[in-house]
C-alpha positions as CSV (number, residue, x, y, z in Angstrom):
1,X,-41.5,-33.9,65.4
2,X,-41.1,-36.1,62.7
3,X,-42.8,-33.9,60.5
4,X,-40.8,-30.7,61.1
5,X,-37.4,-33.0,60.9
6,X,-39.2,-33.8,57.2
7,X,-40.3,-30.0,56.3
8,X,-37.0,-29.0,57.1
9,X,-35.1,-31.3,54.9
10,X,-37.6,-30.6,52.2
11,X,-37.1,-26.7,52.3
12,X,-33.5,-27.2,52.7
13,X,-32.9,-28.7,49.5
14,X,-35.7,-26.7,48.0
15,X,-33.5,-23.4,49.1
16,X,-30.6,-25.1,48.1
17,X,-30.3,-23.4,44.6
18,X,-30.4,-19.8,46.8
19,X,-27.3,-21.2,48.2
20,X,-25.5,-22.1,45.2
21,X,-26.4,-18.5,43.9
22,X,-24.5,-16.9,46.8
23,X,-22.0,-19.0,46.4
24,X,-21.4,-18.0,42.5
25,X,-21.5,-14.8,43.5
26,X,-19.3,-14.6,45.9
27,X,-16.6,-16.5,43.4
28,X,-17.2,-13.8,40.8
29,X,-16.5,-10.5,42.9
30,X,-13.9,-12.6,43.8
31,X,-12.5,-13.4,40.8
32,X,-12.9,-9.7,39.7
33,X,-11.0,-8.4,42.5
34,X,-8.3,-11.0,41.6
35,X,-8.1,-10.3,38.4
36,X,-8.4,-6.7,38.8
37,X,-5.2,-6.0,41.8
38,X,-3.5,-8.0,38.8
39,X,-3.9,-5.6,36.3
40,X,-2.6,-3.0,38.5
41,X,0.4,-4.4,39.2
42,X,1.0,-5.6,35.6
43,X,0.3,-2.2,34.7
44,X,3.0,-0.6,37.2
45,X,5.6,-3.4,36.5
46,X,4.6,-2.4,32.6
47,X,5.4,1.1,33.6
48,X,8.5,0.4,35.4
49,X,10.2,-2.0,32.3
50,X,9.3,1.0,30.1
51,X,11.2,3.4,32.0
52,X,13.9,0.7,31.9
53,X,13.9,0.4,28.4
54,X,13.7,4.1,28.2
55,X,16.6,4.6,30.4
56,X,18.6,2.3,28.3
57,X,17.8,3.9,25.0
58,X,19.4,6.7,26.6
59,X,21.9,5.0,28.1
60,X,22.8,3.9,24.4
61,X,22.3,7.1,23.2
62,X,24.9,8.2,25.2
63,X,27.3,5.9,24.3
64,X,26.7,6.4,20.8
65,X,27.7,10.8,20.9
66,X,29.9,10.7,23.5
67,X,33.3,10.4,24.7
68,X,33.8,11.4,27.8
69,X,34.9,9.0,31.0
70,X,31.5,8.1,32.4
71,X,30.7,6.0,29.3
72,X,32.2,3.3,31.3
73,X,30.0,3.7,34.2
74,X,26.9,4.2,32.0
75,X,28.1,0.5,30.1
76,X,28.3,-1.1,33.0
77,X,25.9,0.2,35.4
78,X,22.8,0.3,32.5
79,X,23.4,-1.2,29.4
80,X,24.7,-4.5,31.0
81,X,22.4,-4.4,34.1
82,X,19.3,-5.2,31.6
83,X,19.3,-8.9,32.4
84,X,15.6,-9.0,32.2
85,X,14.1,-7.4,29.7
86,X,14.2,-8.8,26.6
87,X,15.2,-5.8,23.9
88,X,16.7,-5.6,20.3
89,X,18.5,-2.4,18.9
90,X,17.7,-1.9,15.3
91,X,18.7,0.6,12.6
92,X,15.9,2.9,10.7
93,X,16.3,-0.1,7.8
94,X,14.8,-2.8,10.7
95,X,18.5,-4.6,10.4
96,X,19.7,-5.8,13.8
97,X,22.4,-4.5,15.5
98,X,22.3,-5.6,19.0
99,X,20.0,-8.0,21.1
100,X,19.6,-8.5,24.4
101,X,18.1,-11.3,27.1
102,X,16.8,-13.7,23.9
103,X,17.4,-17.3,24.0
104,X,18.8,-18.9,21.1
105,X,20.6,-22.5,20.6
106,X,24.5,-22.0,20.2
107,X,23.9,-25.1,17.7
108,X,21.7,-22.9,15.5
109,X,23.0,-22.1,11.8
110,X,23.4,-18.7,11.4
111,X,20.1,-18.4,8.9
112,X,18.2,-20.3,11.9
113,X,19.1,-17.3,14.3
114,X,18.7,-14.8,11.6
115,X,15.1,-16.2,10.9
116,X,14.5,-16.5,15.0
117,X,15.9,-12.5,15.7
118,X,13.4,-11.6,12.4
119,X,10.3,-13.2,14.3
120,X,11.4,-12.3,17.7
121,X,11.3,-8.6,16.0
122,X,8.0,-9.0,15.0
123,X,6.4,-9.5,18.4
124,X,8.2,-6.3,19.9
125,X,6.8,-4.8,17.2
126,X,3.0,-5.9,17.6
127,X,4.0,-5.3,21.2
128,X,4.6,-2.0,22.3
129,X,5.8,1.3,20.2
130,X,9.6,1.5,19.6
131,X,12.1,3.9,21.7
132,X,13.9,5.5,19.0
133,X,18.2,6.9,19.3
134,X,19.1,9.9,17.5
135,X,22.5,9.9,16.5
136,X,24.7,13.2,16.5
137,X,27.6,14.1,14.9
138,X,30.1,14.9,18.2
139,X,31.5,18.4,17.3
140,X,28.5,20.2,15.5
141,X,25.6,18.5,17.1
142,X,23.8,17.5,13.9
143,X,21.3,14.3,13.7
144,X,22.0,12.4,11.4
145,X,20.8,9.3,11.8
146,X,18.5,7.0,13.8
147,X,18.2,3.6,16.1
148,X,15.5,1.9,17.7
149,X,15.0,-0.1,20.5
150,X,12.3,-2.5,20.8
151,X,11.6,-4.6,23.5
152,X,9.0,-6.7,25.0
153,X,7.3,-8.1,28.1
154,X,10.4,-9.7,30.7
155,X,9.2,-13.7,31.6
156,X,8.3,-12.3,35.2
157,X,5.5,-9.9,33.8
158,X,4.4,-12.5,31.6
159,X,4.4,-14.9,34.6
160,X,2.0,-12.0,36.5
161,X,-0.2,-11.8,33.5
162,X,-0.8,-15.4,33.4
163,X,-1.1,-16.2,37.2
164,X,-4.8,-14.8,37.9
165,X,-5.9,-16.9,35.3
166,X,-4.2,-19.7,36.6
167,X,-5.4,-19.6,39.6
168,X,-8.9,-19.1,38.6
169,X,-8.6,-22.4,37.0
170,X,-7.4,-24.1,39.8
171,X,-10.3,-22.8,41.9
172,X,-12.6,-23.2,39.5
173,X,-11.6,-27.1,38.9
174,X,-11.6,-27.1,43.1
175,X,-15.0,-26.0,42.9
176,X,-16.4,-28.0,40.3
177,X,-15.1,-31.1,42.3
178,X,-16.6,-29.8,45.6
179,X,-20.5,-29.1,43.5
180,X,-19.9,-32.4,42.1
181,X,-19.0,-34.5,46.1
182,X,-22.0,-31.8,47.2
183,X,-24.5,-33.2,45.2
184,X,-23.6,-36.4,45.2
185,X,-23.6,-36.2,49.0
186,X,-27.1,-35.0,48.8
187,X,-28.5,-37.6,46.2
188,X,-27.2,-39.9,48.6
189,X,-28.7,-38.2,51.6
190,X,-32.3,-38.0,49.2
191,X,-31.5,-41.8,48.3
192,X,-31.6,-42.9,52.7
193,X,-34.7,-40.7,53.0
194,X,-36.8,-42.4,49.6
195,X,-36.0,-46.0,50.7
196,X,-36.5,-45.7,54.7
197,X,-39.7,-44.0,54.1
198,X,-40.7,-46.8,51.7
199,X,-39.9,-49.4,53.4
200,X,-41.7,-47.8,56.7
201,X,-44.5,-47.5,54.6
202,X,-45.2,-50.6,53.2
203,X,-44.4,-52.2,56.7
204,X,-46.5,-50.0,58.3
205,X,-49.2,-51.1,55.4
206,X,-48.8,-54.5,55.9
207,X,-50.2,-55.1,59.3
208,X,-53.8,-53.7,58.2
209,X,-53.6,-55.1,55.0
210,X,-53.7,-58.4,57.0
211,X,-56.6,-57.4,58.8
212,X,-59.0,-55.8,56.4
213,X,-58.0,-59.4,54.6
214,X,-60.0,-61.2,57.2
215,X,-62.7,-59.1,57.2
216,X,-63.7,-59.4,53.9
217,X,-63.3,-62.6,54.4
218,X,-66.2,-62.6,57.9
219,X,-68.0,-60.1,55.0
220,X,-68.2,-62.9,51.8
221,X,-70.1,-65.1,54.5
222,X,-73.0,-62.6,55.8
223,X,-76.2,-63.0,53.9
224,X,-77.0,-59.0,53.9
225,X,-73.7,-58.0,52.1
226,X,-73.6,-60.9,49.1
227,X,-74.7,-59.8,46.3
228,X,-74.4,-56.1,46.4
229,X,-70.9,-55.7,45.2
230,X,-69.6,-54.7,48.6
231,X,-67.1,-57.2,48.8
232,X,-66.2,-57.1,45.5
233,X,-65.4,-53.7,45.8
234,X,-63.4,-54.4,48.4
235,X,-61.5,-57.1,47.2
236,X,-60.3,-54.7,44.1
237,X,-59.4,-51.6,46.9
238,X,-57.2,-54.8,48.6
239,X,-55.7,-56.1,45.3
240,X,-55.1,-52.1,45.1
241,X,-53.1,-51.9,48.6
242,X,-51.0,-54.8,48.1
243,X,-49.7,-53.4,44.6
244,X,-48.8,-50.1,46.6
245,X,-47.4,-52.2,49.2
246,X,-45.2,-53.7,46.5
247,X,-44.5,-50.6,45.2
248,X,-43.0,-49.3,48.4
249,X,-41.2,-52.3,49.0
250,X,-39.5,-52.2,45.5
251,X,-37.8,-48.7,46.3
252,X,-34.5,-48.9,47.0
253,X,-34.2,-52.7,45.5
254,X,-33.4,-52.3,41.8
255,X,-36.6,-53.8,40.6
256,X,-36.8,-56.4,37.7
257,X,-38.1,-55.6,34.3
258,X,-39.8,-57.3,32.2
259,X,-41.6,-57.5,28.7
260,X,-44.8,-55.7,29.4
261,X,-47.7,-54.6,27.5
262,X,-47.8,-50.6,28.2
263,X,-51.6,-50.4,26.9
264,X,-53.0,-53.1,29.2
265,X,-51.0,-51.7,31.9
266,X,-51.9,-48.2,31.2
267,X,-56.1,-49.5,30.7
268,X,-55.5,-51.0,33.8
269,X,-54.5,-47.8,35.5
270,X,-57.4,-45.9,33.6
271,X,-60.1,-48.7,34.9
272,X,-59.1,-48.7,38.6
273,X,-59.0,-44.6,38.6
274,X,-62.8,-43.9,36.3
275,X,-64.8,-45.2,39.0
276,X,-63.0,-42.9,41.9
277,X,-62.7,-39.9,40.2
278,X,-65.3,-36.8,39.1
279,X,-68.2,-38.4,36.5
280,X,-67.2,-35.3,34.0
281,X,-63.5,-36.4,34.2
282,X,-63.2,-38.5,30.8
283,X,-60.0,-40.7,30.2
284,X,-59.1,-41.1,26.8
285,X,-56.8,-43.9,25.2
286,X,-55.5,-43.8,22.4
287,X,-52.6,-46.6,21.0
288,X,-51.9,-47.1,17.4
289,X,-52.0,-51.0,17.9
290,X,-52.8,-52.5,21.8
291,X,-49.8,-54.6,21.5
292,X,-47.2,-51.9,22.1
293,X,-44.4,-53.8,24.9
294,X,-41.8,-52.3,26.6
295,X,-39.5,-53.3,29.3
296,X,-40.7,-51.9,32.2
297,X,-41.7,-53.2,36.5
298,X,-45.2,-52.9,36.0
299,X,-46.4,-52.1,39.8
300,X,-43.9,-49.2,39.4
301,X,-45.3,-48.2,36.2
302,X,-48.3,-48.3,36.9
303,X,-47.6,-46.5,40.1
304,X,-46.4,-43.3,37.6
305,X,-49.3,-43.5,35.1
306,X,-51.5,-42.8,38.6
307,X,-49.6,-40.5,39.6
308,X,-49.5,-38.2,36.6
309,X,-53.2,-39.0,35.9
310,X,-54.1,-38.1,40.0
311,X,-52.1,-34.9,39.1
312,X,-54.3,-34.2,35.9
313,X,-57.5,-34.3,37.9
314,X,-56.3,-32.5,40.6
315,X,-55.3,-29.7,37.8
316,X,-58.2,-30.1,35.4
317,X,-60.7,-29.6,39.0
318,X,-64.5,-29.8,38.1
319,X,-64.4,-31.4,34.7
320,X,-62.1,-31.8,31.4
321,X,-60.4,-34.5,29.7
322,X,-57.0,-36.9,30.2
323,X,-55.7,-38.3,27.0
324,X,-52.9,-40.6,27.7
325,X,-51.3,-41.4,23.7
326,X,-49.4,-44.5,23.6
327,X,-46.2,-44.5,20.3
328,X,-43.8,-45.7,18.8
329,X,-40.6,-44.0,18.8
330,X,-37.6,-44.4,16.4
331,X,-34.4,-46.0,17.9
332,X,-36.8,-48.8,19.6
333,X,-38.5,-46.7,22.2
334,X,-42.3,-46.4,23.2
335,X,-43.9,-42.8,24.0
336,X,-46.7,-42.1,26.0
337,X,-47.7,-38.5,26.3
338,X,-50.3,-37.7,29.5
339,X,-52.4,-34.5,28.4
340,X,-55.3,-32.7,30.4
341,X,-57.2,-29.6,29.6
342,X,-56.3,-28.8,33.2
343,X,-55.3,-24.4,34.4
344,X,-51.8,-25.2,33.1
345,X,-48.2,-24.5,34.3
346,X,-45.6,-21.3,34.2
347,X,-42.7,-21.6,32.9
348,X,-41.0,-21.1,36.7
349,X,-43.2,-24.4,37.6
350,X,-41.8,-26.3,34.7
351,X,-38.6,-25.9,35.8
352,X,-39.5,-26.7,39.8
353,X,-41.9,-29.8,38.8
354,X,-39.6,-32.1,39.3
355,X,-37.7,-31.0,42.8
356,X,-38.4,-32.8,45.7
357,X,-40.4,-30.8,48.0
358,X,-42.0,-28.9,45.2
359,X,-45.6,-28.2,45.1
360,X,-48.4,-25.9,44.4
361,X,-51.2,-27.8,45.8
362,X,-51.9,-26.6,49.5
363,X,-51.7,-29.7,51.1
364,X,-48.8,-31.9,49.3
365,X,-45.3,-33.1,50.3
366,X,-44.2,-32.6,46.6
367,X,-42.9,-36.2,46.8
368,X,-45.4,-37.7,44.0
369,X,-43.4,-36.2,40.5
370,X,-39.7,-36.5,41.9
371,X,-40.6,-40.2,42.5
372,X,-42.0,-40.7,39.1
373,X,-39.1,-39.2,37.8
374,X,-36.7,-41.9,40.0
375,X,-38.8,-44.6,38.8
376,X,-38.5,-43.9,35.3
377,X,-35.3,-42.5,35.0
378,X,-33.4,-44.8,37.2
379,X,-34.9,-48.0,37.1
380,X,-36.2,-47.7,33.8
381,X,-33.4,-45.6,32.3
382,X,-35.9,-43.6,30.5
383,X,-36.8,-40.1,30.7
384,X,-39.9,-38.0,32.1
385,X,-40.2,-34.3,31.0
386,X,-42.5,-31.4,30.5
387,X,-43.5,-32.0,26.9
388,X,-45.8,-28.7,26.4
389,X,-47.8,-26.6,29.4
390,X,-49.4,-23.3,28.7
391,X,-51.5,-21.7,31.5
392,X,-55.2,-21.9,31.4
393,X,-55.1,-25.1,28.3
394,X,-53.9,-27.8,30.4
395,X,-50.1,-29.8,30.5
396,X,-48.6,-32.6,28.5
397,X,-46.2,-35.0,30.0
398,X,-44.0,-37.2,28.5
399,X,-42.7,-40.8,29.1
400,X,-39.9,-42.3,26.7
401,X,-39.3,-45.6,27.6
402,X,-37.5,-48.9,25.7
403,X,-39.4,-51.1,23.5
404,X,-39.6,-54.8,24.6
């Protein structure tokens, strides 16, 4: 049952990317729908205000050309009722004759008021085509001049145009905060899983390790075993198990970084692995200097190197080379490049290779590289990434560490 639960948890995190895309898609649909519907309302309100200004212009034209008794009604019920749409009446020479619903400070000087009105007229000219008013001789009906009514959007229409973008901004901020909270809770849950798994593994290793140590002492005194190298090899494996137990015990607590010889640590890993893999797989370690040092936690760092080397062995298969290069970088950094001549990776695999639960092996939990990334980036404050990879030509991983 425990195994099934673990797999379900890993599958949840693996499929979480699809869930994010679904949420993003729904959000985009809602956003586009909101903007589309609001634009329909804006267009309707624009047309309404345009008709209102046309009526206003017709009323002005009527009052200018007629002297009948309906002028008072038109003035009060149409012209003075326009208290929302900013308008401006100008002659054919752009001289401002009248204006409505334009805020001007009473403390401004006449020159300042003139400048502000001209500025406002320029905005109106860029916003909408003016509505002309024909000036006619009342007796002959002959047109002797023109005036123009300019206008722009009312404050209400401006608010309506801006509303969907303000709404979407609020939604976006809320979504971003929710995303951060979700990621934080997911990371916290993963951390608890890592720590619990590591501590339990270290605890479970303790009992058989003690038993093995006792049996080695028994074998050490057996005359038939002495001189055959069996006890010595068992001692190596026991020391290795001790290191593994210490590694798992270190997960969940902040390890102490020490000034260590990187070249020596890597050679320790290679010396342990070389006899335990195919003789057709060669390990090569290159360094410009054998004294390159970095701030590391030795057991955890060796674990990362071992994990990358084992993955390289799996990628190579029957025969090939694993080359490890140790370099000094700028800004007090140390680079470790681990290259293999294996099958390489596609771009899609490269993008997912450090995700918990992701694996290309038939057997495996997909936790090795995820743990390696956690150890290097969280505990050592460094970086680990795929430097380059080409299918059927091999892969290079790079580790960046702080120099001692």
